[in-house]
TIDREN-93532 format. One record per residue (C-alpha): x, y, z. Coordinates in steps of 0.5 Angstrom, whole numbers, plus 500, padded with zeros to 3 digits. Each point is the difference from the previous one (the first is absolute). Example, Ala and Ser with C-alpha at 12.3 -4.5 7.8 and 13.67 -1.06 7.14 Angstrom:
<rs>
525491516 502507498 
</rs>
This chain:
<rs>
500500500 506505502 505497496 499505494 501506504 504506496 508500501 503505505 500505494 493499498 498502507 504506500 497502494 493499503 502504506 502505496 494501496 495500506 499507500 502504494 498507503 506500505 507503497 507498501 504504505 507502497 505498505 504506503 507500503 499507503 504501506 495505503 493499498 496494497 493502497 495495499 492500499 496498506 493501498 495501494 500507501 507501498 503503506 508499501 504500507 507502501 504494504 506502503 506495498 506499505 507504498 505495498 505503504 496497506 497507502 495500506 492499497 498506505 504504495 496498494 493502499 494497505 496493497 493501499 498495506 494497497 503497495 507499502 500493501 497499492 505504498 506496503 497494497 500503493 507502501 502494502 498497493 501505496 506504502 507498498 505498505 507503499 505496504 506504503 505495499 498497493 498506495 494495497 493501500 495494502 493499502 498498506 497493500 492499500 498497507 496494501 494504503 501506495 499495494 494497503 497507501 501502493 496493498 495502505 499507497 500497493 495494501 495502505 493502498 499506505 506506499 503503506 496506502 503507497 501506504 505506499 507497503 498493498 506496497 496494497 495505497 503501493 507498501 499493501 500498492 506505499 503496506 499493497 502503493 507503503 502494504 498495494 503505495 506495498 498493497 506497502 500503507 492498501 502493498 505500506 495503505 494496498 500493502 495494500 498502507 498507498 496496494 496496506 499506504 497503494 495494499 498500507 498508500 496498494 497494503 498505506 497505495 496495496 497497507 498507502 497501493 496493501 498502507 497507498 496496495 497496505 499506504 496502495 496494500 498501507 505495503 502502507 508502501 501494504 497495495 504503495 507500504 498492501 498499493 506503497 505497504 497493498 501501492 507502499 500496493 494504498 503507502 506498495 496498495 496507500 507503500 502496494 494502496 500507502 507501497 498496494 494504498 505506499 501497493 493501498 499507497 494502504 505499506 506503498 500506503 496498507 504499506 501493503 495502506 495501495 501494496 500495506 494503502 496499494 503493499 497498507 493503498 500497494 502493502 494500505 504498506 496504505 493498498 503493501 502501507 494503502 496494497 505495503 499503507 492500499 501492499 503499507 508500497 505503505 505504498 506495500 495496496 499505495 507502499 502493499 495499494 502507497 508498500 498493498 496502494 506503496 496506498 494496498 495503505 494498496 501493501 499501508 493502499 498495495 503494505 497503506 493501496 500492498 502498507 493503502 496496495 503493503 497503507 507502503 499504506 502507500 504500506 504494496 501503494 506504502 503493503 498496493 504505496 506501504 501493501 498497493 507502497 503505496 498497493 493499502 499507498 502498493 495495499 494501496 493499503 499494495 505496504 497501507 493498497 503494498 503498507 494502503 496495495 505494501 499501508 493500499 500494496 504496506 495501506 501508502 493503500 500507497 498503506 506497503 505503495 501507503 502497507 505495496 503505496 501505506 503495504 504497495 502506495 506496497 495496496 499506495 507499498 500493498 500498493 494495498 505494500 503501507 493501503 498493497 506497502 499503507 492498500 502493498 505499505 494499505 495497495 505494499 499498507 493498499 497507502 494501496 498507498 495502506 506498505 505504496 495506500 499500507 507499501 502506497 494504504 503498506 507501499 501504493 508500501 501493499 499501492 505506499 504502506 505494500 505497495 498493496 507498503 497502507 494497499 503493498 504500506 494501505 496494497 506495500 501502507 493498502 500494496 505497505 495500505 497494496 494504497 498498493 500505494 492500501 501501507 504506499 495503495 495499505 504503506 502506496 493501498 498500507 506504503 504504494 503504505 505494501 503503493 502506504 504497505 508500500 503493500 506502503 497505505 494497502 499492498 507497502 500503507 493498501 501493498 507499504 496503506 494495499 506494500 502503507 493499503 500493497 495501495 501495494 499501493 493497500 498505505 503506496 496498494 494500504 502507503 501502493 493497497 496502506 503507502 504502494 501507503 504497505 506500495 499508499 500502507 506503503 504494505 504505504 495505502 493495500 501493500 506499505 497505506 494495500 504494500 504503506 493502503 498493500 506497503 499506506 493497502 502493500 499497493 505494500 506501494 498494496 493502500 501507497 501497493 494495500 496506502 502504495 499495495 493498502 498507501 504505495 495506501 503501507 506503497 496505496 497502507 502507503 504498507 498506504 493501497 497493499 505494504 502504506 493502502 497493499 505497504 499505506 492499499 502492501 504502507 495505503 493498497 500493498 503497506 506497497 506500504 507502498 503493500 495498495 499506495 506497496 496494499 494503499 503504494 504494498 494495499 495506497 504505497 494502496 497503507 505506499 496502493 494500504 496507502 500501507 494504500 496497495 502492502 505499506 496504505 493498498 502493500 503501507 494503503 496494497 504495503 500504507 492500499 500493500 503500507 507498499 505504504 505504497 506495502 496494498 499504493 507501499 502493501 495498495 503505495 507497502 497493498 496503494 502507497 495500495 494500505 501508499 499500493 493497499 494503498 495501506 495498495 503493500 502499507 493502503 496494496 505495502 500502507 493500501 500493497 505498505 496502506 493498498 500494495 507497502 499502508 507501501 503504505 504506499 506496503 500496493 501506496 506503504 503493500 499500492 500507497 501497493 492498501 499507496 505498494 495494498 494501495 493500504 496497494 506495497 503497507 497502506 493499499 501493496 504497505 496502506 494497497 504493499 502500507 493501502 498495496 505495503 499503507 507501501 504506502 507503498 504506503 500505494 507499499 499493498 493502497 503505495 507499499 500494496 499497493 493497498 503493500 503501507 494503503 496494497 505495503 499503507 493500499 500493499 505499506 495504505 494496498 503493501 503502507 493502502 497494497 505496504 499504506 492499500 501492499 505500506 506499497 504506502 499504506 502507497 496502494 505505497 507502499 501506505 506502495 495500494 493501503 497504505 492499502 500505505 500505495 493498498 496505505 494504499 502508501 496500506 505496504 506504498 503504505 497507502 506504497 500496493 492499500 499508501 504501494 497496495 497503494 492500499 
</rs>
């Protein structure tokens, strides 16, 4: 962009021709006076020169105090210095700060205010001309650093012109400053175009400022900025788009309007345009429509398209061949079009955010757990977020940690298939603290691995909002002792996912209403933690049948709380009828916790013992280890503390 800048001599000529109204000042070697123009009114001042024989300055004429500094500066550049030792005339070298000042005078858009006695009012260009009078001397004085400085000053002038154009478009000062700081490439583009406009006859006599202002107005950048700002784009996004357009500003508006047609939300238009890539502004609308039609043919619904494109703008930069290869990567796993479309809606990044090499590596790593190609397709369709995880940073440390906890490869496969989100969770900050908490409450080390493999959802619960409050509830409101709380969690980790208000507290109150004391309830929960997870609508009919139809005491329920885990219609009622028909009675444990074949055998044995007892062959009618006839008591004969709590 800047490689075609004029040579040093060309820059001198540019500086020389900036203002033809100024006149050269002929050099003078007078010892006594130096006469020079200082204002547009043609006034001349007499400046006393020092005597060559070292006479005191007090003997000469007095300086004019208001321009003495200006006169001294001019004399330093224009007065010849005569050496007392060598009779030769040389010029003082141009100081760095003076050279920069000369460039600033010649390039700045606003001239220094003029007033009588001002040194830079009319004498600025003669000063430049007199300094750069000789081509050879100029080539020695001006170097690359001066050219860079001149270019920087011109950039500042162009930026100020751009800000003024934005202010005319009703933009605030702060917004103008922020936006201009984000578009340095476009400022250079304006600068180049304004310079090239001088070649046209209509602009041959126009100043640089006028040309730059005309170009900014005709390219329509200010109305475009207003339109983009109205469409919720931030100034960094606007600046990035303007620089990426390479001067073709209309393509920005065209693409933004097309994004609206596919239902991209207004606040995501800026993100989509900036993340899609620079080449996306060079593509045609027909190419974008072809991409959308292909995705729609493969399961992405039309009303999902805006969501998918805004979350994965990289898809707009793909060629059709690359897009097809990425889609086939998932479709070849046995995933149908509906699953493919649903997967893209759940996680649009899986299609365009990762390279094909990275995607193949992740699929190969997941297959090492024993998953088939079809299983993997179903897994990714259900949880596509797996493709967003890093193998080195996420999966490998997690697998090593599971091996340390004693989880086998089959257990890891179960975790991966039942709760794949576990492989996306941070190990150090999420999983490890929960495992340490389980150790702290008394869960045995060898039981932790089996707990996590059996109930992987435990690793997704919040430690401080879910797990700890449940443990505290068990210790304080459910009667579980501190010694048994680890056992309860190990036997029933699902209890850690239950709601305290809607489930646990309601069940505890129900059991207490039956007459069970809190310490006894705690022992029942330690024996069967799932007792707190059942729905009361299921518990109530079973308890009513136990007390009214089976005429069992509450003690039987306390001894065997798993009674509530069996189906009332399919196991409790049928087996109770069989016992009544055969006039035998078993404890609840032997009645329910055996298979149908074992139950039939037990019934036959009990009937045979009763027959032999009735015939006088034996003295005891039943085996006290297996049968319990004393349980067959009417409710009226129960102890008062139990009979009072029986349900009506």
